C-alpha positions in Angstrom: 49.2 101.5 3.4 48.3 104.4 5.6 45.1 105.3 3.6 43.9 101.7 4.0 44.6 101.8 7.7 42.6 105.0 8.0 39.8 103.6 5.9 39.5 100.5 8.0 39.5 102.6 11.2 37.0 105.0 9.9 34.6 102.2 9.0 34.8 100.9 12.5 36.3 103.2 15.2 36.4 100.4 17.7 39.1 98.7 15.7 42.6 98.9 17.3 45.8 98.0 15.5 45.2 94.2 15.9 41.9 94.3 14.1 43.3 96.7 11.6 46.1 94.2 10.9 43.5 91.5 10.2 41.8 93.9 7.8 45.0 94.6 5.9 45.7 90.9 5.6 42.3 90.3 4.2 43.2 93.0 1.6 46.3 91.1 0.7 48.9 93.0 2.6 51.6 90.9 4.3 52.1 92.9 7.5 52.7 92.1 11.2 51.0 93.7 14.2 54.2 95.5 15.3 54.4 97.5 12.1 50.8 98.4 12.1 51.1 99.4 15.7 53.9 101.8 14.9 52.0 103.4 12.1 48.8 103.8 14.2 50.9 105.3 17.1 52.6 107.8 14.8 49.3 109.0 13.3 47.3 108.7 16.5 44.9 106.1 15.2 43.5 104.4 18.3 40.5 102.3 19.1 37.6 104.3 20.5 36.1 103.0 23.7 32.8 104.4 24.9 30.9 103.6 28.0 27.1 103.9 27.5 25.3 105.8 30.2 22.3 104.1 31.7 19.2 106.1 31.0 16.7 104.3 33.2 16.7 102.9 36.8 17.2 99.2 37.6 14.9 97.6 40.2 16.3 95.8 43.2 13.7 93.1 42.8 14.8 90.3 40.4 12.2 88.4 38.3 14.6 85.6 37.7 17.8 84.0 39.1 21.1 84.7 37.5 21.7 81.6 35.3 24.6 83.1 33.4 26.9 84.4 36.2 29.1 86.4 33.8 29.8 83.5 31.5 29.3 85.3 28.3 30.1 82.5 25.8 28.0 79.4 25.0 29.1 76.1 23.6 25.9 75.6 21.5 23.7 77.7 19.4 20.4 79.0 20.8 21.4 78.1 24.4 21.9 81.7 25.8 20.6 85.0 24.5 21.5 88.4 25.9 19.2 91.3 25.7 19.0 95.0 26.8 17.5 98.3 25.8 19.3 101.5 24.6 17.9 104.8 23.5 18.9 107.7 21.2 17.5 111.1 20.4 16.2 112.3 17.0 14.6 115.6 16.2 11.2 113.9 16.3 11.9 112.3 19.7 13.6 109.3 21.2 14.1 105.9 19.6 14.4 102.8 21.8 16.2 99.7 20.5 16.0 96.2 22.0 18.1 93.5 20.4 18.9 89.9 21.4 22.4 88.4 20.9 23.2 84.7 20.8 26.1 84.0 23.2 27.4 81.2 20.8 28.1 83.4 17.8 27.6 87.0 19.1 25.0 87.3 16.3 22.0 89.6 16.7 19.2 87.1 16.2 16.2 89.4 16.6 15.2 92.9 17.8 12.6 95.6 17.9 12.6 99.4 17.6 9.9 101.7 19.0 9.3 105.2 20.2 8.3 104.1 23.8 10.2 102.0 26.2 7.6 99.6 27.3 7.3 95.8 27.8 5.8 95.6 24.3 9.2 96.5 23.0 10.8 93.5 24.7 8.0 91.2 23.7 8.3 92.1 20.0 12.0 91.6 20.2 11.7 88.2 21.8 8.9 87.1 19.4 11.1 88.2 16.5 14.2 86.3 17.7 12.1 83.1 18.4 10.6 83.3 14.9 14.0 83.8 13.3 15.5 80.9 15.1 12.5 78.5 14.5 11.3 78.6 18.2 14.1 76.7 20.1 13.3 75.4 23.6 15.1 76.0 26.8 16.9 79.2 25.7 18.2 81.3 28.6 17.2 84.9 28.1 19.5 87.1 30.2 18.9 90.7 30.9 19.4 93.3 33.6 16.6 94.2 36.1 14.9 96.9 34.1 11.2 97.2 34.6 10.4 96.1 31.0 12.1 92.7 31.6 10.5 92.3 35.1 7.0 93.0 33.8 4.5 90.2 34.2 3.6 90.2 30.5 7.3 89.8 29.6 7.8 86.9 32.0 4.7 85.3 30.7 6.1 85.5 27.1 9.3 83.9 28.2 7.4 81.0 29.7 5.2 80.8 26.6 8.3 80.4 24.4 9.5 77.6 26.7 12.6 79.7 27.6 14.3 80.5 30.9 14.6 84.0 32.3 17.9 85.2 33.9 18.9 88.5 35.5 22.1 89.9 36.7 22.8 91.6 40.1 21.3 95.0 40.8 23.3 98.0 39.6 26.1 95.7 38.2 26.5 96.4 34.5 29.2 93.8 34.3 26.5 91.1 34.6 25.3 92.1 31.2 28.6 93.2 29.7 27.9 91.3 26.5 25.2 93.8 25.5 27.1 96.8 26.8 30.0 96.0 24.4 27.5 95.6 21.5 25.8 99.0 22.3 29.2 100.6 22.5 29.9 99.5 18.9 26.4 100.6 17.9 27.0 104.1 19.3 30.3 104.6 17.6 29.2 103.2 14.2 25.7 104.5 14.0 24.1 106.5 16.8 26.8 109.1 17.4 27.9 109.4 13.7 25.6 112.3 13.0 22.5 114.2 14.0 19.3 112.2 13.2 16.3 114.1 12.0 13.6 111.4 12.0 13.0 108.1 13.8 12.6 106.3 10.5 15.9 107.5 9.4 17.7 106.2 12.5 15.7 103.0 12.5 16.9 102.2 8.9 20.5 103.1 9.8 20.5 100.7 12.8 19.0 97.8 10.8 21.4 98.3 7.9 24.4 98.3 10.2 23.3 95.2 12.1 22.6 93.3 8.9 25.3 94.4 6.5 28.1 95.2 8.9 27.9 93.6 12.4 26.4 90.2 11.6 27.9 89.9 8.1 31.3 91.7 7.9 32.7 92.5 11.4 35.3 89.8 12.2 35.7 89.0 15.9 38.8 87.5 17.5 36.6 85.6 20.0 35.2 83.8 16.9 38.5 83.0 15.4 38.4 86.1 13.2 35.1 85.1 11.7 31.9 87.1 11.4 28.9 85.9 13.4 27.3 84.5 10.3 30.5 82.7 9.2 30.9 81.2 12.7 27.4 79.8 12.7 27.8 78.4 9.2 31.0 76.6 10.2 30.2 75.5 13.8 26.5 75.9 14.2 25.7 73.0 11.9 22.7 74.9 10.6 23.9 76.7 7.5 22.0 79.9 8.6 21.6 82.8 6.3 20.7 86.4 7.2 17.5 86.8 9.1 14.8 89.4 8.3 14.4 91.8 11.2 11.1 92.9 12.5 11.1 96.7 12.9 8.4 97.0 15.6 5.1 98.8 15.5 6.2 101.8 17.6 8.1 103.6 14.7 6.5 104.6 11.5 
């Protein structure tokens, strides 16, 4: 059993003994959490928790009211999307990644990747998500107060898509904790796995992990141990399949 525990943990370092137990049960093992906990403790197999350092300042001037107020779950699909930007270095230079996550299923519904952190990055991500979700109306788009989200062109795009902008309090990362938790997973499973030589190489790795692992395979207790795609198929009443992801024009 130990090799399987180590393999599950290696595949996703964020998994603690509870998620590892779920994985073992999926493989056919009849085990309880206490036994798995003892094995993990003996062999020092622990969940890795990483806090992502903020790489850019947050303005004190909000562009929108806070419509979410730390309520990170939604009762219906396409009612609340969270968004943020993270960055990572390659030998060629930095890569900036802007995803949008549906609060109903925790699914990444759209994103954009570029080599510059501008409002164009946020617009491409929003356009991609709207296209993937067939242009729903009245979606709340929640972000922090980064300049890219406060930009007039970004606010205009939100209005064009008949969505509602929302922003958390200044300097309070907890107001966008839903994205912080996703970025922590991304760092452990992709960004910090190795040294990245090219932007294209890292871009492909991010897209592959989001599509084949996070959205499709990573079970979440908040979703009743379903993956985001499974949860939408059962409760979203839409029968959604995987979405094509727009890679953005900033990376070649």
